[in-house]
N, C-alpha and C positions, 0 to 999 in steps of 0.2 A: 632539536624540536621540529625544524622544518623538514628534516629527513624522514621523520615519522609522520608528520602531518600530511605530506603529499600522498603517500600510499593509502593512508586512512581515508582521505577525501576521495581518492580514486575508487576505493572499494565501495564507499557509500553511493557514489554516482553509478557504479556498475550495477548495484542492486536496484536502485531507483529506476534506472533506464530499463533493466531487464523486466522488472515487475510491471511498471506502468505501460510498457510498450506491448505487452502480450497477455496480460491477465484476462482481458476480455475474450481472447481466443480460447484460453483454457476453459473459462466458464461456458462459452458457447459450445465447446466440444463435449463437456460433461453433460450439459443439458440435452444435447442432441442424442446421446446414447441412453437417456432415461433418468438422469439424476434430478431430484427435486431441489428446491432452493437450499435446504439444509445439507443435503449430500454434496451439492456443488461447492458450498462454502467450506465444508469439511475437506473436500478434495483439494481446494486451493490452499488451505492451511497446511495440509499434509505435504503438498509439493514444496511449499516454502520451507518447511522444517527439514524435509529430506534433503533438498538442494543445499540449504544453508549449512546443515550439520556435516554433510559430505564435503563441502568446500572447506570448512574449518578443519576437518580431519586431514584432508589432503594437504592443505597449506602447512599445518603444524608438523605433519609427518615427513613430507617430501621437501619442504622448503622451496616449493615451486608454486607460482601463481596459477593454480588450477581452478578456474571458475566453473561452477556447476549451475545448471539451469533446468527448468522443465522442458520437455520436448514440445516446442511450439509447432513445428510441422506435424508432430503426432496429434496435437490437439486439433489442428486443421483437418487431419485425417478423420478424426472422430466426427467432425461436423459433416464431412462428405459421406461418411458411413451411415450415420443415423442409428435409429433403434435396431437392436438385434433380438433374436429369439431368446427369451429369458430375461429381457429388460436389463436394468442397471446391475443387478447381481451378476449376470453373465458377463457384462462389460468389466466388472471388477475382477472376475476370474481371469479374463483375458489380460488385464493389466498385470496381475500377478504372474501369469505365464510369461509375459513380455519381460518382466524383471528377471525371471529365472533364465530366460534365453540370453539376456545381456550378461548375466553372471557366467553362464556357460561359455559365452564367447570370450570372456576373460580367462577362464580356466583352460580353455582349449584354443590357443591362438590360431589354429588352422581354420576354425569357424569364422573368427573375425576377419581373417584374410580372405575367406570365401565371400563374405559380404562385401568387403572392399573391392573384390574383383568383379562385382556386377558392373556391366558397362556403364560408364558415367552418363551417356545419352539416355539409356533406359531409366536409370535412377532419377535423372533430372526431369525426364518427361513425366514419370509417375508423380513426382513431387509437384510439378507444374500443374498437372491435372487435378491434384488434391487441392491446391491453393486457389485455382481459378475462380471457383464460386464465391469464395470470400473476397477475393481481390476486385470483383466487379460490384461488390456491395456499396462502395462509396457512390458509384454512378446511380444505382437504384435509390439510394438514400436522397441524393440530390433531386430526384424526381418525386419521391413519395413524401419526404419531409424536408423541403428545401429551406424552411426557416431555421431549422436547427442544424441541418447537415451542411448548409452553405458556409457558416462561420468555421465549422470544424475543418472542412477541406481547405478553406482559405488559410487558416492558421498553419495547418500542416504544410501547405505549399510554400508559404513565406519562410517558415523555419527550415524547411528542406533546403532552401537557397542560402540562408544566412547562418543557421545553427543546426546543422543536420542531426546531430545526436539528440537534440531535444524536440525534433519534429513530432514524433508520435506522442511523447508525454504532453507536449503542448496541445496537440489535437485532443488528447484525453481530457485535459483541463477545460478546453473549450466545450467539449461534450458535457462535462459536469456542470459548467455554468449554464448551458442550454437547458439541461434537465432541471436545474434548480429554478430557473425562470419560468419554465413551462409545465413542470411536473407537479405532483402533489407534495413534494418535500420529503425529507428524511426523518421528520419528527417522531413518527410512530414506528420507526424501524429499530429492531433489536440488533445492534451491531456487535454484540459480544462474540468472541471466538467460538466457533462451533466445531465439535469433534463428534463424528457419528460413524460407527462401525457398520459396514455392510458385509454380510456373510456372502462370500463368492459362490457362484454356481458355475456349472461347466456345460457348455454347449459347443458342438462342433462348428456351427456357423460363427460363433464369437471367436473361437480359436483361429479359424481361417480368415475371417473377415476383419478382426481387430488385432489379435495378438501377433500374428505373423507380419502383417503390413506395418503395425506399430513398431515392431522390432526392426524391420528393414529400414523404415523411414528414420528412426532414431539413430541407427548406425550410420546410414549413408548421408543423412542431412545434418547430423549433429556431431556424433563422435568422431567420424573421419575428418570433417572440416575443422573441428575443435583441436584435434591433434596437429593438423597442418598449421593452424594459427599459432599454437604454442611453439612449434618447430621454427616458424618464421622469426620468432623472437629469441631463439636459441635455447628453448626449454624442451626437453624430451622426457616426459614422465613415463613410467612403465605402463604400457597399455594394459597388461594383465591386471595390475592393481586398480587402474582407473575403471575398467569395465566391470570388474568384480565388485568394486565399491559402489558404483552407481547402480548396477543391477540389483545388488542387495538392498540398497535404499529404495529403489523402485518397488521391489517386492514387498518391503515393509510398509510403504505408503499406500499400496493398492487397497487393503481393506478399509482404509479411511477415505478412499475415493480418488487417490492420486494416480495418474495414468503412467508417467515415466519421467525420470530425471536422467540427465546425461551431461556430457561436457558442453559448456557454452561455446557457441560458434561466433555469434555476432558480437556479444559483449565481452568475449574473451580478451580482445585487444585492449580494452579499457584497463584491465588489471595487469596485463602482461607487457604493455607497451610503455613508452617513455613517460606518458602521463602519470604513471604510478611511481615515478621517481627515477633519478638518474642511475641509481645502483641496481642492476638486475638481480643481485643477490638478496635484495630486501623487498622485492615486489610481491613476494608471497604474503606480506602483510596486507596488501590490497585484497587478495582473494579471501583471506580470513575475515577481514572487515566486511567484505561483500556478503560472506556467509552469515555473519552475525546480523547484518542489516536485513537480509532476506528473511531470517527467522522473525525479526521484529515486524517486518511488513506483513508477515503471515497473520499476525494478530488482527490486522485490519481486513482479513478475508471476508468476514461477515458483512462489513460495511460495503466492500467492493461488490459483493454479490447482490446486496440490496440495491445498490446504485444501478447495476446492470438491469435488474428486474424492473426498475421504475422507468427506464428509458424505452423508447420505441425499439423493438428488436432489430430493425434494419439499421438504426443508428449504432448499436453495439457492433453489428457486423461490419459497418462502415469503418469504425475505428480499428477493428481487427484487420480488415482488408488493407487499410493504410499501413498498418504495422508489417504486413506480409508482402508488400509490393517489392521490396528489395530482395526478399527470398524468391519471389516469383521470377524476377529478372535474372537472378543467378541460375535458377533451375532451367529457364528457357535457354540461356546461354550454353549451359552444359548439354542440353538436349540436342542442339544443332551444331555442336562443335566438331563432330566427326561426320564428314559427308557420307561415309560408307554406312552409317547407322541412322541417317536422318529418317528414312522411311519407317524403320522399327520404332524410333522415338516418337514419330507422329502417331503411329498406331497406338502406342502406349498412352500417349497424351489423350487422344480422342476417347479411348475406352475408359480411361480413368475419369476424365472430365464428364463423361456421360451420366455418371451417378447411378449406373445400373446395379441392380441386385439380382443375382442369379444363384439359385440353390441356397439362398440365405446368406450369401457371401457378397461383400461390397465390391465396388468398382476398382479400388486400388489393387486388390489381388488379381482381378481379371486383366487389368492393364498390364501388370507385370507378365502374366501368362501370355497375353497377346503379343507383347513386345518381344518376349523370348522366342516364341514360335516364329515370328517374322524374321528375327535375327537368324535363326537356324535355317529357315527357308532360303534366305538370301545367301548365306554362306554355302549352301549346297549347290548353288548355281555354278560355283567354280569346281571343275572336276578335280578329283584328288591328284595332287602332284602338279596341277597346272599353275603356271606363274603368270599373273596379269602383266601385260606389256606396259612398260614405262615409255614416256615420250622418246627416249633415246633408243628404244627397241631392246634394251638389255635390262634385266632385273637388277635392282640395287641390292647390296648386301643386307641392308636393313629390311627391305620388303621380303626377301627370301627368308630371313629369320622370322619375320612376323608370320609368314605363311606356315612355317614349320610349327609354330606354336599353335596355329589353328587346328 
Protein backbone atom coordinates (compact mmCIF):
# COMPACT_ATOMS: atom_id res chain seq x y z
CA UNK A 1 0.00 0.00 0.00
CA UNK A 2 2.81 2.43 0.86
CA UNK A 3 4.45 1.71 -2.50
CA UNK A 4 1.24 2.90 -4.20
CA UNK A 5 0.43 5.74 -1.81
CA UNK A 6 3.72 7.60 -2.33
CA UNK A 7 3.46 8.04 -6.12
CA UNK A 8 -0.26 8.84 -5.83
CA UNK A 9 0.40 11.61 -3.31
CA UNK A 10 3.31 12.88 -5.41
CA UNK A 11 0.98 13.10 -8.41
CA UNK A 12 -1.65 15.05 -6.49
CA UNK A 13 1.00 17.48 -5.23
CA UNK A 14 2.37 17.87 -8.77
CA UNK A 15 -1.05 18.88 -10.10
CA UNK A 16 -1.84 21.20 -7.16
CA UNK A 17 1.49 23.02 -7.39
CA UNK A 18 1.32 23.28 -11.19
CA UNK A 19 -2.24 24.63 -11.16
CA UNK A 20 -2.02 26.97 -8.20
CA UNK A 21 1.34 28.43 -9.13
CA UNK A 22 0.45 29.60 -12.61
CA UNK A 23 -3.27 29.60 -13.40
CA UNK A 24 -3.29 33.37 -12.79
CA UNK A 25 -0.68 33.73 -15.54
CA UNK A 26 -2.88 31.75 -17.94
CA UNK A 27 -5.95 33.85 -17.20
CA UNK A 28 -3.98 37.08 -17.52
CA UNK A 29 -2.63 35.93 -20.89
CA UNK A 30 -6.02 34.93 -22.28
CA UNK A 31 -7.62 38.18 -21.13
CA UNK A 32 -4.75 40.17 -22.64
CA UNK A 33 -5.41 38.77 -26.14
CA UNK A 34 -9.12 39.53 -25.94
CA UNK A 35 -10.89 36.70 -24.10
CA UNK A 36 -13.89 37.64 -21.98
CA UNK A 37 -14.58 35.99 -18.62
CA UNK A 38 -16.42 33.02 -20.12
CA UNK A 39 -13.82 32.42 -22.81
CA UNK A 40 -10.97 32.65 -20.29
CA UNK A 41 -12.68 30.15 -17.97
CA UNK A 42 -13.27 27.82 -20.91
CA UNK A 43 -9.63 28.14 -21.95
CA UNK A 44 -8.39 27.25 -18.48
CA UNK A 45 -10.68 24.23 -18.34
CA UNK A 46 -9.57 23.12 -21.83
CA UNK A 47 -5.91 23.34 -20.83
CA UNK A 48 -6.51 21.32 -17.66
CA UNK A 49 -8.33 18.58 -19.57
CA UNK A 50 -5.81 18.54 -22.44
CA UNK A 51 -2.79 18.42 -20.13
CA UNK A 52 -4.38 15.88 -17.80
CA UNK A 53 -5.60 13.54 -20.53
CA UNK A 54 -2.24 13.66 -22.32
CA UNK A 55 -0.33 12.89 -19.11
CA UNK A 56 -2.62 9.92 -18.43
CA UNK A 57 -2.12 8.60 -21.95
CA UNK A 58 1.66 8.99 -21.84
CA UNK A 59 1.91 7.35 -18.42
CA UNK A 60 -0.22 4.34 -19.29
CA UNK A 61 1.36 3.84 -22.70
CA UNK A 62 5.02 4.57 -22.02
CA UNK A 63 5.20 3.60 -18.32
CA UNK A 64 7.33 6.72 -17.82
CA UNK A 65 6.44 9.66 -15.51
CA UNK A 66 5.83 12.19 -18.28
CA UNK A 67 4.22 15.24 -16.68
CA UNK A 68 2.29 17.58 -18.97
CA UNK A 69 1.40 21.19 -18.24
CA UNK A 70 0.21 24.31 -19.98
CA UNK A 71 2.82 26.66 -21.38
CA UNK A 72 3.35 29.18 -18.58
CA UNK A 73 5.99 31.15 -20.53
CA UNK A 74 3.57 31.06 -23.46
CA UNK A 75 0.87 32.63 -21.30
CA UNK A 76 3.34 35.31 -20.20
CA UNK A 77 4.05 35.90 -23.89
CA UNK A 78 0.35 36.55 -24.45
CA UNK A 79 0.39 39.16 -21.68
CA UNK A 80 3.28 40.98 -23.34
CA UNK A 81 1.72 40.68 -26.81
CA UNK A 82 -1.74 42.01 -25.98
CA UNK A 83 -4.63 42.29 -28.39
CA UNK A 84 -4.04 41.46 -32.04
CA UNK A 85 -5.90 42.29 -35.21
CA UNK A 86 -9.01 40.10 -35.30
CA UNK A 87 -9.39 39.89 -31.53
CA UNK A 88 -9.68 36.65 -29.61
CA UNK A 89 -10.81 34.55 -32.62
CA UNK A 90 -7.52 35.46 -34.33
CA UNK A 91 -5.65 34.47 -31.16
CA UNK A 92 -7.51 31.14 -31.17
CA UNK A 93 -6.44 30.60 -34.77
CA UNK A 94 -2.85 31.25 -33.70
CA UNK A 95 -3.21 28.75 -30.83
CA UNK A 96 -4.36 26.10 -33.31
CA UNK A 97 -1.44 26.83 -35.66
CA UNK A 98 0.96 26.55 -32.71
CA UNK A 99 -0.47 23.11 -31.95
CA UNK A 100 0.03 22.07 -35.56
CA UNK A 101 3.63 23.32 -35.46
CA UNK A 102 4.30 21.31 -32.30
CA UNK A 103 2.88 18.22 -33.99
CA UNK A 104 4.99 18.81 -37.10
CA UNK A 105 8.07 19.20 -34.91
CA UNK A 106 7.34 15.71 -33.62
CA UNK A 107 6.74 14.20 -37.04
CA UNK A 108 9.88 15.83 -38.46
CA UNK A 109 12.66 15.59 -35.86
CA UNK A 110 14.89 17.90 -37.88
CA UNK A 111 12.51 20.77 -37.10
CA UNK A 112 12.66 20.02 -33.39
CA UNK A 113 16.46 19.93 -33.59
CA UNK A 114 16.44 23.27 -35.40
CA UNK A 115 14.45 24.87 -32.58
CA UNK A 116 16.75 23.31 -30.01
CA UNK A 117 19.70 24.78 -31.93
CA UNK A 118 18.59 28.39 -31.35
CA UNK A 119 21.45 29.82 -29.27
CA UNK A 120 20.58 29.46 -25.60
CA UNK A 121 21.50 33.11 -24.84
CA UNK A 122 19.08 34.37 -27.51
CA UNK A 123 16.25 32.09 -26.35
CA UNK A 124 16.92 32.95 -22.72
CA UNK A 125 17.01 36.68 -23.43
CA UNK A 126 13.73 36.55 -25.34
CA UNK A 127 12.09 34.66 -22.49
CA UNK A 128 13.50 37.10 -19.93
CA UNK A 129 12.11 40.02 -21.92
CA UNK A 130 8.70 38.35 -22.06
CA UNK A 131 8.67 37.69 -18.31
CA UNK A 132 10.04 41.01 -17.11
CA UNK A 133 6.80 43.00 -17.10
CA UNK A 134 4.97 40.40 -15.01
CA UNK A 135 7.90 39.90 -12.65
CA UNK A 136 7.96 43.56 -11.65
CA UNK A 137 4.22 43.44 -10.86
CA UNK A 138 4.81 42.53 -7.18
CA UNK A 139 6.72 45.80 -6.78
CA UNK A 140 3.91 47.78 -8.41
CA UNK A 141 1.37 46.01 -6.24
CA UNK A 142 3.23 46.91 -3.05
CA UNK A 143 2.98 50.57 -4.06
CA UNK A 144 -0.60 50.56 -5.42
CA UNK A 145 -2.36 48.17 -3.02
CA UNK A 146 0.03 47.68 -0.08
CA UNK A 147 -2.62 46.45 2.34
CA UNK A 148 -3.38 43.34 0.27
CA UNK A 149 -0.08 42.92 -1.59
CA UNK A 150 2.11 43.16 1.52
CA UNK A 151 0.84 39.93 3.17
CA UNK A 152 1.02 38.11 -0.19
CA UNK A 153 4.66 39.01 -0.74
CA UNK A 154 5.53 38.29 2.92
CA UNK A 155 3.98 34.81 2.79
CA UNK A 156 5.82 34.10 -0.44
CA UNK A 157 9.14 35.26 1.00
CA UNK A 158 8.81 33.16 4.16
CA UNK A 159 7.73 30.02 2.33
CA UNK A 160 10.52 30.52 -0.23
CA UNK A 161 12.92 30.21 2.67
CA UNK A 162 11.34 27.33 4.59
CA UNK A 163 9.07 25.42 2.15
CA UNK A 164 9.97 26.54 -1.35
CA UNK A 165 7.63 24.26 -3.23
CA UNK A 166 4.62 25.82 -1.48
CA UNK A 167 5.74 29.45 -1.83
CA UNK A 168 3.50 30.38 -4.77
CA UNK A 169 0.46 28.34 -3.65
CA UNK A 170 0.85 29.96 -0.23
CA UNK A 171 0.98 33.41 -1.81
CA UNK A 172 -2.14 32.52 -3.79
CA UNK A 173 -3.97 31.52 -0.60
CA UNK A 174 -2.91 34.79 1.01
CA UNK A 175 -4.29 36.66 -2.02
CA UNK A 176 -7.59 34.73 -1.77
CA UNK A 177 -7.85 35.65 1.91
CA UNK A 178 -7.14 39.30 1.10
CA UNK A 179 -9.78 39.33 -1.63
CA UNK A 180 -12.32 37.68 0.69
CA UNK A 181 -11.70 40.29 3.38
CA UNK A 182 -11.69 43.34 1.14
CA UNK A 183 -13.73 42.35 -1.92
CA UNK A 184 -17.45 41.88 -2.60
CA UNK A 185 -17.33 38.13 -2.03
CA UNK A 186 -18.10 35.15 -4.25
CA UNK A 187 -21.76 34.72 -3.27
CA UNK A 188 -23.16 35.87 -6.60
CA UNK A 189 -20.57 34.13 -8.75
CA UNK A 190 -21.57 31.26 -11.02
CA UNK A 191 -18.65 28.84 -10.53
CA UNK A 192 -19.94 26.03 -12.76
CA UNK A 193 -17.55 24.64 -15.38
CA UNK A 194 -17.72 26.64 -18.60
CA UNK A 195 -17.15 25.32 -22.10
CA UNK A 196 -17.35 27.80 -24.96
CA UNK A 197 -16.29 27.27 -28.53
CA UNK A 198 -14.64 30.16 -30.36
CA UNK A 199 -14.49 29.89 -34.14
CA UNK A 200 -10.89 30.64 -35.14
CA UNK A 201 -10.03 33.34 -37.63
CA UNK A 202 -6.77 33.87 -39.42
CA UNK A 203 -4.63 36.96 -39.61
CA UNK A 204 -1.01 37.36 -40.61
CA UNK A 205 -0.24 39.50 -37.56
CA UNK A 206 -1.58 36.83 -35.21
CA UNK A 207 0.41 34.12 -36.97
CA UNK A 208 3.67 36.06 -36.73
CA UNK A 209 2.96 37.79 -33.43
CA UNK A 210 1.45 34.87 -31.49
CA UNK A 211 1.67 31.49 -33.24
CA UNK A 212 5.38 31.53 -34.11
CA UNK A 213 6.69 33.06 -30.83
CA UNK A 214 4.35 30.80 -28.82
CA UNK A 215 5.73 27.76 -30.63
CA UNK A 216 9.32 28.85 -30.09
CA UNK A 217 8.82 29.71 -26.41
CA UNK A 218 6.98 26.46 -25.76
CA UNK A 219 9.73 24.43 -27.39
CA UNK A 220 12.70 26.29 -25.94
CA UNK A 221 11.37 27.01 -22.45
CA UNK A 222 9.22 23.94 -21.81
CA UNK A 223 9.75 20.92 -24.06
CA UNK A 224 13.55 21.02 -24.25
CA UNK A 225 14.04 21.58 -20.46
CA UNK A 226 11.31 19.04 -19.75
CA UNK A 227 13.17 16.37 -21.69
CA UNK A 228 16.36 17.34 -19.84
CA UNK A 229 14.68 16.93 -16.45
CA UNK A 230 13.39 13.49 -17.38
CA UNK A 231 16.82 12.48 -18.70
CA UNK A 232 18.34 13.59 -15.41
CA UNK A 233 16.23 10.98 -13.64
CA UNK A 234 17.04 8.28 -16.19
CA UNK A 235 13.91 8.53 -18.37
CA UNK A 236 14.11 9.06 -22.11
CA UNK A 237 10.63 9.16 -23.65
CA UNK A 238 10.45 9.20 -27.46
CA UNK A 239 10.53 12.86 -28.47
CA UNK A 240 8.42 12.24 -31.55
CA UNK A 241 5.59 10.75 -29.50
CA UNK A 242 5.76 13.50 -26.87
CA UNK A 243 5.71 16.38 -29.35
CA UNK A 244 3.06 14.83 -31.56
CA UNK A 245 0.86 14.08 -28.56
CA UNK A 246 1.13 17.48 -26.89
CA UNK A 247 0.82 19.24 -30.25
CA UNK A 248 -2.38 17.38 -31.08
CA UNK A 249 -3.76 18.12 -27.62
CA UNK A 250 -2.92 21.81 -28.07
CA UNK A 251 -4.67 21.94 -31.44
CA UNK A 252 -7.78 20.26 -29.98
CA UNK A 253 -7.86 22.62 -26.99
CA UNK A 254 -7.46 25.76 -29.12
CA UNK A 255 -11.14 26.20 -30.19
CA UNK A 256 -12.09 26.09 -26.50
CA UNK A 257 -9.56 28.84 -25.68
CA UNK A 258 -6.49 26.84 -24.65
CA UNK A 259 -3.20 28.27 -25.89
CA UNK A 260 -0.72 25.34 -25.62
CA UNK A 261 0.20 22.27 -23.57
CA UNK A 262 3.68 20.78 -23.37
CA UNK A 263 6.09 18.83 -21.21
CA UNK A 264 6.23 20.13 -17.66
CA UNK A 265 9.63 21.56 -16.81
CA UNK A 266 9.38 22.87 -13.24
CA UNK A 267 6.97 20.32 -11.76
CA UNK A 268 8.38 17.41 -13.78
CA UNK A 269 10.81 16.59 -10.99
CA UNK A 270 7.97 16.10 -8.50
CA UNK A 271 6.62 13.13 -10.45
CA UNK A 272 9.93 11.78 -11.78
CA UNK A 273 12.12 12.19 -8.69
CA UNK A 274 12.54 10.20 -5.46
CA UNK A 275 9.52 11.92 -3.89
CA UNK A 276 7.38 9.79 -6.22
CA UNK A 277 8.69 6.57 -4.71
CA UNK A 278 11.90 4.58 -4.40
CA UNK A 279 11.13 2.40 -7.44
CA UNK A 280 11.75 4.35 -10.70
CA UNK A 281 9.71 1.78 -12.57
CA UNK A 282 6.55 2.74 -10.69
CA UNK A 283 6.82 6.52 -10.80
CA UNK A 284 4.63 6.67 -13.88
CA UNK A 285 1.76 6.25 -11.44
CA UNK A 286 2.54 9.76 -10.17
CA UNK A 287 2.20 11.33 -13.62
CA UNK A 288 -1.07 9.49 -14.25
CA UNK A 289 -2.40 10.66 -10.87
CA UNK A 290 -1.25 14.18 -11.70
CA UNK A 291 -3.19 13.99 -14.95
CA UNK A 292 -6.37 12.85 -13.21
CA UNK A 293 -5.95 15.58 -10.58
CA UNK A 294 -5.44 18.23 -13.26
CA UNK A 295 -8.71 17.26 -14.94
CA UNK A 296 -10.49 17.50 -11.59
CA UNK A 297 -8.94 20.91 -10.93
CA UNK A 298 -10.21 22.05 -14.30
CA UNK A 299 -13.75 21.76 -12.99
CA UNK A 300 -12.92 24.70 -10.73
CA UNK A 301 -11.75 26.89 -13.62
CA UNK A 302 -14.90 29.02 -13.44
CA UNK A 303 -14.35 29.77 -9.77
CA UNK A 304 -10.67 30.53 -10.35
CA UNK A 305 -11.60 32.95 -13.14
CA UNK A 306 -14.22 34.69 -11.01
CA UNK A 307 -11.74 35.01 -8.16
CA UNK A 308 -9.22 36.66 -10.44
CA UNK A 309 -11.81 39.10 -11.78
CA UNK A 310 -12.85 40.13 -8.26
CA UNK A 311 -9.32 41.06 -7.27
CA UNK A 312 -7.36 44.20 -8.20
CA UNK A 313 -5.67 43.48 -11.56
CA UNK A 314 -2.25 44.37 -10.21
CA UNK A 315 -2.68 41.81 -7.41
CA UNK A 316 -3.33 39.03 -9.92
CA UNK A 317 -0.26 40.12 -11.88
CA UNK A 318 1.74 40.19 -8.64
CA UNK A 319 0.93 36.55 -7.86
CA UNK A 320 1.76 35.64 -11.47
CA UNK A 321 5.03 37.56 -11.21
CA UNK A 322 6.02 35.75 -8.02
CA UNK A 323 5.34 32.46 -9.80
CA UNK A 324 7.64 33.44 -12.67
CA UNK A 325 10.62 34.81 -10.72
CA UNK A 326 12.40 31.45 -10.87
CA UNK A 327 11.83 31.24 -14.61
CA UNK A 328 13.16 34.79 -15.01
CA UNK A 329 16.30 33.93 -13.04
CA UNK A 330 16.93 30.88 -15.23
CA UNK A 331 16.34 32.88 -18.41
CA UNK A 332 18.77 35.63 -17.37
CA UNK A 333 21.38 33.03 -16.41
CA UNK A 334 21.07 31.41 -19.84
CA UNK A 335 21.22 34.81 -21.55
CA UNK A 336 24.59 35.80 -20.07
CA UNK A 337 26.19 32.37 -19.94
CA UNK A 338 28.12 32.76 -23.21
CA UNK A 339 30.38 35.85 -23.20
CA UNK A 340 30.56 35.82 -27.01
CA UNK A 341 26.79 36.25 -27.30
CA UNK A 342 26.10 38.66 -24.45
CA UNK A 343 25.60 41.66 -26.74
CA UNK A 344 23.16 39.78 -28.97
CA UNK A 345 21.34 38.56 -25.87
CA UNK A 346 21.09 42.10 -24.48
CA UNK A 347 19.70 43.38 -27.78
CA UNK A 348 17.15 40.54 -27.80
CA UNK A 349 16.17 41.29 -24.20
CA UNK A 350 15.81 45.05 -24.70
CA UNK A 351 13.71 44.74 -27.86
CA UNK A 352 11.48 42.06 -26.35
CA UNK A 353 11.02 43.90 -23.04
CA UNK A 354 10.15 47.12 -24.89
CA UNK A 355 6.70 45.77 -25.70
CA UNK A 356 6.78 47.35 -29.15
CA UNK A 357 4.30 46.40 -31.83
CA UNK A 358 5.48 46.87 -35.41
CA UNK A 359 3.41 45.96 -38.47
CA UNK A 360 0.93 44.36 -36.08
CA UNK A 361 3.57 41.94 -34.75
CA UNK A 362 4.55 41.81 -31.09
CA UNK A 363 7.92 42.40 -29.45
CA UNK A 364 8.92 38.77 -28.90
CA UNK A 365 9.25 38.16 -32.63
CA UNK A 366 11.22 41.36 -33.19
CA UNK A 367 13.45 40.51 -30.25
CA UNK A 368 14.41 37.25 -31.92
CA UNK A 369 15.00 39.04 -35.23
CA UNK A 370 17.17 41.70 -33.58
CA UNK A 371 19.16 39.13 -31.64
CA UNK A 372 19.69 36.99 -34.72
CA UNK A 373 20.88 39.93 -36.80
CA UNK A 374 23.24 41.02 -34.03
CA UNK A 375 24.64 37.51 -33.84
CA UNK A 376 25.27 37.45 -37.59
CA UNK A 377 26.89 40.88 -37.49
CA UNK A 378 29.31 39.88 -34.75
CA UNK A 379 30.16 36.58 -36.39
CA UNK A 380 31.03 38.40 -39.61
CA UNK A 381 33.64 40.41 -37.79
CA UNK A 382 35.92 37.38 -37.96
CA UNK A 383 37.31 36.97 -41.44
CA UNK A 384 36.64 33.62 -43.10
CA UNK A 385 39.26 31.11 -42.04
CA UNK A 386 40.71 33.39 -39.36
CA UNK A 387 41.38 31.75 -36.02
CA UNK A 388 41.12 33.94 -32.88
CA UNK A 389 44.25 33.79 -30.81
CA UNK A 390 44.20 32.08 -27.44
CA UNK A 391 46.34 33.20 -24.50
CA UNK A 392 48.99 30.68 -25.48
CA UNK A 393 49.11 32.06 -29.02
CA UNK A 394 47.99 28.72 -30.52
CA UNK A 395 44.42 27.73 -31.31
CA UNK A 396 43.14 24.77 -29.38
CA UNK A 397 41.64 21.77 -31.14
CA UNK A 398 38.24 22.56 -29.66
CA UNK A 399 38.19 26.18 -30.82
CA UNK A 400 39.24 25.20 -34.35
CA UNK A 401 36.45 22.69 -34.46
CA UNK A 402 33.98 25.30 -33.25
CA UNK A 403 35.11 27.74 -35.93
CA UNK A 404 34.67 25.13 -38.64
CA UNK A 405 31.10 24.65 -37.50
CA UNK A 406 30.44 28.36 -37.87
